[in-house]
N, C-alpha and C positions, 0 to 999 in steps of 0.2 A: 251186015251193015254196022251193027254196034261195035264190032271189032275193028273195022276200018276207021270209024270215026274216033274211037278211043285212041288208036295209034297216032292219028293225025293230030289230035289235041295234045298228047303227051310230048310230041316233038316240038310243039310250039311254046310249051310252058317253060318258065325259068325256075331255077332251083335256089332255095334259101335253106340254110342249115338250122335245124332245131334239135334239142336234146330228145332222144327217143328212148323209151322203156317198153316193157311188155308186162302183160298180166295173164296168168293162167289160173283158172279155177276148174278143178275136176271133182266130180262127185261119183262115188262107186257104190256098188251094192253093199260093200263092207265099208262103213264110214271111217275105219281106221286108215284107209288109203286116201281119203279126201285130201286134196292139196289146194292152197290158195297162195300164190306167190306173185310178187311184183318186184322187178328189178330193172335197173337201167342197163342198156346196152353199152359196153365198153367201147369208147371212141376209137381205140387202137385196133380193135377187132370187129368193128361194126359190120362191114360187109359179110364176113364169115358167120358171125353170130346171127345177123339178120336172116341170112339164108337158112341156117340151121333151124331157126325158130319157125320159119315159114314151112319148111318141109319136115319138121319134127325129127331132126337128126341130131347126133351127138348128145349134148346135155339136155336137149328137148325131146329126145326119143321117148316114146310111151313106156312106162315102167312094166316090168314083168309082174303079172298078177297070179295069185293062187288060183287053182282050179275052182270054178264056181263064182269067182268075183268078176263082175262086169262093170264097164263104164256106163254110168246112168246119164250124165249130162256133163257139159263142160262149156267154158268160155275162154277164148284165146283172143287177146286184143293187143294191138300195137298202139302205144299211147304216146302223145305229145301234149302233156297236160299244162305246161307253162310256156307256150310259144311266145317268144320274145321279139322275133324280127319284125320291124315296121311293116314289111310287105307280106307277112305270112298269110293274111286273109285277103290279099289283093287278088283280083281275077288274073288269070294266066300265070300264077306262081304255085310251085309245089314245095313242100317242106321235106321231101324225100328225093333222092336222086332219080333220074328218069328210069333207070334200070330197076332200082328197088321198088319204085311206085308201081311199075308195070308187073313186076314179079309178085308183089303183094296182092294186087287186084286179081291176077289170074290164079294164083295158088289158093288164096282164101275165098275164091268165088265171090268176090265183092262186085257190086254193080258197075258196069262200064260207064253208065250215064252219070256217075258221080262227079267225074271231072268236068262235065258240062254244067254242073250246078254251082261251080265256083264263083259265078257272078250273080246268083239269085239274091234278091233282097228280102229282108224280113225273115220270119220263121218259115221253114219249108220242110215238108214231110212227104215222103214217097215210099211205096212198097209194092212189090210184085214178085211173081215167081220166075226163076230163070227157065231156060229151055232144056235143062238136063232132066230127062225123064227117068233115068236110072237112079240118080241121086238128086232129087229136087231140092232147090234152096230157096228159102224165103229171103229176098234181098230188101234192105231197108236203107233209106237215106234220110237223115234228120240233121238239119243245120240251121244256123242263124248267124249272119254276118252283118255287122254294123259299120257305119262310116268311121273315119279316123277321128281319134280324139287324142290331143297332145302328140300328134305325129305318128301314132300307132294305130293299126287296124285292131278290130275287136271281133270276137265271135267264138263259136264252137261248131264242131262237125262230128257226125257219127255216120259210119258206113258199117253195116252189119250183114251177115249171111248166115242163116240157120240151116243146118243139114238135117233132114228128117231121117236119115239113115244112121248117122253117128250121134245125133242129138247135141252136137257141138255148135255153139254160136261163135263165129269168128268175125273179126272186124278191126276197125281203125277209129280211134277217138282222138280228137285234137281240140284244144281250147287255149285261149289267152288267159293271163291271170285274172282279168275282169269277169270271166265266165265262171260257171259252177261246175266245171268238169272235175276238178280235184275232189270237191265234195261228193259229186255223183259217183266217182270211182270208189271212194270210201264207203258210200252207201251200198254199192254193188257188192263189195267184199263182205259187208256185214249180212247181206242177203244171198250169200253163196249157195245155200241149200236150195234156193228157188231159181237157180241159173238155167233150168231147162226151158223156161219161157223166154222166147227171143225178144219179146217186147218189154222185158223187165228194165233194161237199161234206158230205153227211150222214155218210159214212164217216170223213171227216177229223174232223168234230166228235166223232163217237163215239170215234175213236182218242185224241183229247186228253182226252175225259172219262174214258176207261178207261186213263189213263196209269199209269206205275209208282207214282204217288202212292197209288193204291188198294192195291196190294200192300204198300207200306211201311206203310200204315195198319194192315193186318192183322198184319204182323210186329211193329210197335210194340205193338199190342193184346196179342199173345202174350207179349211180353217183360214187359209190365205185369202180365199175368195170373200169370206165374211169380213176380214179386215179391209179389203178393198171396197166392199159395199159400204162399210161404215164411213170410209173417207169419201167416197164419191157421193153417197146419199146424204152425208153430213147429218147423221142421226143425232138428235139431242140426248138420247137415252145413254149414249156412250161418252165417257169422259175423254178429254183430250189426251190425257196421259196413257189412255189404253190403246191409242192408234199412233203408229209411227209415222203416219202421213200427215196428220193435222198438227201444225205448228202455229199455235195461237189462232189469229183469224185467217191465216194463209193455209193453203193445201199444196203439198208437193206434187204438182201434176206430172212432172217428168218421172219421178219415182213410181207413181201410180201407173203410168203408161208402160214403163219397163216391166213392172211386176205383173201387169195383166198379160203381157206376152210370155213371161216366164211361167206363170200359172197355167196358161193355156197349154204350153208345151209339156208341163208336168202331167196334166189330165190326159194328154194323148200318149203318154209313156206306156208302152205295151198295151196297145189297143185290144180289148177283149174280142172283137170280131175276128181278128187274125188268129188268135189262139183258139177260138171256138172251131174254126175250120181245121186247125191242127188236131184237135181232139176228135173231130169226125174222121179225119184221115187215119188216126191211130186206131180207132174203133174198126174201121174197115180192115186194117192190117191184122188186128186181133181176130176178126171173123175169118180172114183167110187162113190164118194159122190154126184156129180151132176147128174149122171145117175139115182140115186135113189131118190134124193130130187128135181129134176127139174120139175117133174110133180106133186109134192105134193103142194097143194094150201097153206099149212101152211108155206111154204118157200117162198111164193110170186111169184113163177114162173118167166118167163122171164120178165125182166124190173123191178122186185122187188129189195128190199134192198139186199137180199142174192145174187141175180144174179149180182148186181152191184159190190158187194164186191168180188164175184167170178171172175169176168172179170178183176177187178183191180189187184187182186192177180196174175192172169195169166199173165197180162202185166208186173207185177213186176218180175215174174219169167223169162219172155223172156228177160227183161232188164239185170237181173243177168246173164243169159246164154250168152247173147252177150258180156257182160263185161268180163266174165270168158274166153270167146274165145279170146278176145283181150289180156287179161293177159297171157293166154297160149302161144300165139305167141310171146308176149314181153319177157316172161320168157325163151322161147326156144332159142331166139336170144341171150339173156344174157348168158344162159348156154353154147351155142356154143362159144361165145367170151371167156368165162372163160376157156373153154377147150384149145382154141388156146393160151391164155396167160399162162396156166399151162405148155403146151408143150414148149413155149418160155422160160419159167423160168427154166424148166429142162435143156434146151440147155445152158442157161447162167450158171447154176450151174456146168454143164459139162465142159464148158469153164474155169470156175474158178478152177475146180479141175485139168484141164489140165495145166493151168498156174501154179498152186501150184506144180504139178508134175515137170514142167520145172524148177521152182525155186529150188526144192530139188535136181533135177539132176545137175543143175549148182553148187550148194553148194557141192554136193558130188564130182563133178569134181575138184573144187577148193581144197577140202580137199585131194584128191588124189594127186594133184600136190604138195601141201604143204608137204604131207608125203614122196613123192618122193625126194623133196629137202632135207628134214631132213635126210632121209636115205643116201643120197649122202654125206652130211656133216659128218655124223657119220662114213661112210666108210673112208673118208679122215682122220678124226681124229684117227680112229683105225689103219689105215695104218701108219701114222706118229708115233703113239705110238709103234706100232710093230717094226718100224725101229730104232728109236732113244732111246726109253726108256731102253732097256737092255744095249746098249753101254754106254749110259749116267750113268746108274746105276753102271756098272763095272768100268768105268773111275772114277767116284766119289769115289769108294772104293780103287782102286789100283793106281790111278794116282795122287792123291793129295799129294803135296810136302809141304803143310803147317804144316803137322805133322812130326816133325823131330825125327826119331827113330835112327839117326846115331850120335855118340858122336863127339864133336868138335875135329878137328885135323885129322879125317879120311876122306878118299876120297870116302868112300862108296863102295869100291870094295869087291869082295867075299873073298880075302885073308886077309882082314883087320877085319874080324868079330871077331876072337879070340883076335887079338891084341887090338881092340877097346874095347872089353869087359874087357880085362885085364887092359888096361890102364885106363878104366872107373872105374874099381874097385880100382886101385891103386890111381887114382886121388881123388876118393871119400874118400879113407881112409886118404889121405894126406891133401886134401882141404875139407872144410866144405860147399863149394858153391854148392847149388842144381842144377840139370839139368832140364831145362824147355822144354818139348817135343813140345809145341805149338809155331809156329814161330810168331814173331811180325809183319810179312808181311801178315797176314791173311786178312787185309782190302782190299788187291788187288783183292781177290776173289769176294768180294761183289761189289767193284768198277767196275768190268768188268761184273759181272752176271746181276746186275740190269739193267744197260743201254741196255745190249744185249737183255734181256727179254722184255724191253719196246719197242725196235726196232721191235722185232718179232711180238708183240701184235698189234703194230700200223700197220705194214704191212698186217697183217691178217685182221684187221679191214677194211683197205682200199680195200683189195680184196673182203671182204664180202659185202661192200657197193656196189661195182661194180656189184657183183652177184645179189644183191637184186634189183638194177635197171633193170637188165636184166629180172629178174622174174617178176617185176612190168609190164614191157612191154609185157611179155607173158600173165600175167593176163588180161591186157587190151584187148589183142587180143581174149582171152577166153570169156570175158564179151561181147565184140562186137559180136562174133559169137553166143553166147546164145541168146542175145537180137534179133539178126536178125532171128534166127531160131524161137524164140517165136513169134515175130511179124508176120512172115510168116504163122505159124500155126493158130494164132488167126485170121488173116485176111481170111484164107481159111475157117475156121469153121464159122465165121460170115457170109461170103458170101453164105455158104450152108444153114444156119438157117434163117437168117433175112436179108431183104433188104428193106430199106425205099422206094426205088424207086418203089418196087412192093406192099408194104402193106400200105404205108401211103400217097404217092404222086400219086396214080393212077389217082385220080380225077383231078389232076393239069395238066396231060399230054394232 
């Protein structure tokens, strides 16, 4: 079943090219024969060199040893330490050709199931024995694949197989530049004498993945949290210049909200629970190995080199487990405090929205009063116009005496119309002096109208100013009422949401 599924998956996967190298570590009973070599495969002869490495032919053939010198342990790895292709850790992609990948899996006795783990998320560890009873192999898969960042996939992968007959660990190691595979391989070469233990490289990779960077991330997140608490709780003990969120009387709520999300993400970076499960899986693999190798004299038994390495690795795993437990508790407290600050921030935002609503209500109230005043003024003007304009218009037409339509000598009575017209005709025929209908006293109209208009305008202006003072007093009363209402609402809301006496000064009571 495993063979069929492996072949079906290989045919479906796509190939991307990556630079490939190899690492060989051999330890002999005579240390003068020990070797530790790492070289890159030549691209022009890659298929031939790759096949020779897998089958230990040509330049990779085992050396001739003196009588009495035996191979004690060894590590043979195919490496892709700086995988650069954007799709290199995408599911359904291989960084070796289909034929080379299949030959590597079958020749080095690597687990067939590894290809099915190309889409797993988070850290993943698996170990089991294969079905070869004549030459049993302990197979290991250890990988971690992250989502894309800046268009490139990230992660690392280990496939290992340890032969209890030859004491050689073969495998495949791959990692992007963001991983710790390069440092892990350097570390492995420095520990070449301990290469007989098949879990050495997985524990080294785990050690680099759980470096002090993880602790520093949590410490930075806690300091970040304290800055956020200072801004959200508005502690008077902290000066304004000590907080980047407090700018005078204002608080940068948008920046606080963004930083709360970023701080939460930083706390969740490399969650301890996942790595605690990885440590348990590695311990189970170490138990499988030692249950089979502990009684084998080739591994030195109790008190031998492998036993010392084994106990040292178990102690390191216990150390990481204790450290992860502390980080878990520390991160849990940080997350709880972040939750509290997020709730407090939402309350502050609600208060700000309420205050804005109050301001809008006050402005609308002021606009309503102004509209009411304008409507009153317009009513007065309309009323005055309705009363005086028709009479004024008619009086101006029928009552003006500055246009003299009566001839000189007439008294303007109704019986004098014919006589005036006849006398006008006779006088016009006898005298050539023209008759002027416009009176020379027209200036009296303007002399009276202009001062009277000015008096009316001045009186209206004085009355309007008095009215404006009354309106200003009313506006002041409105403003005072709005401010009192706003202060009362804000005090009530703050009393319900946050109290320094309850949250900050509890220890001082």
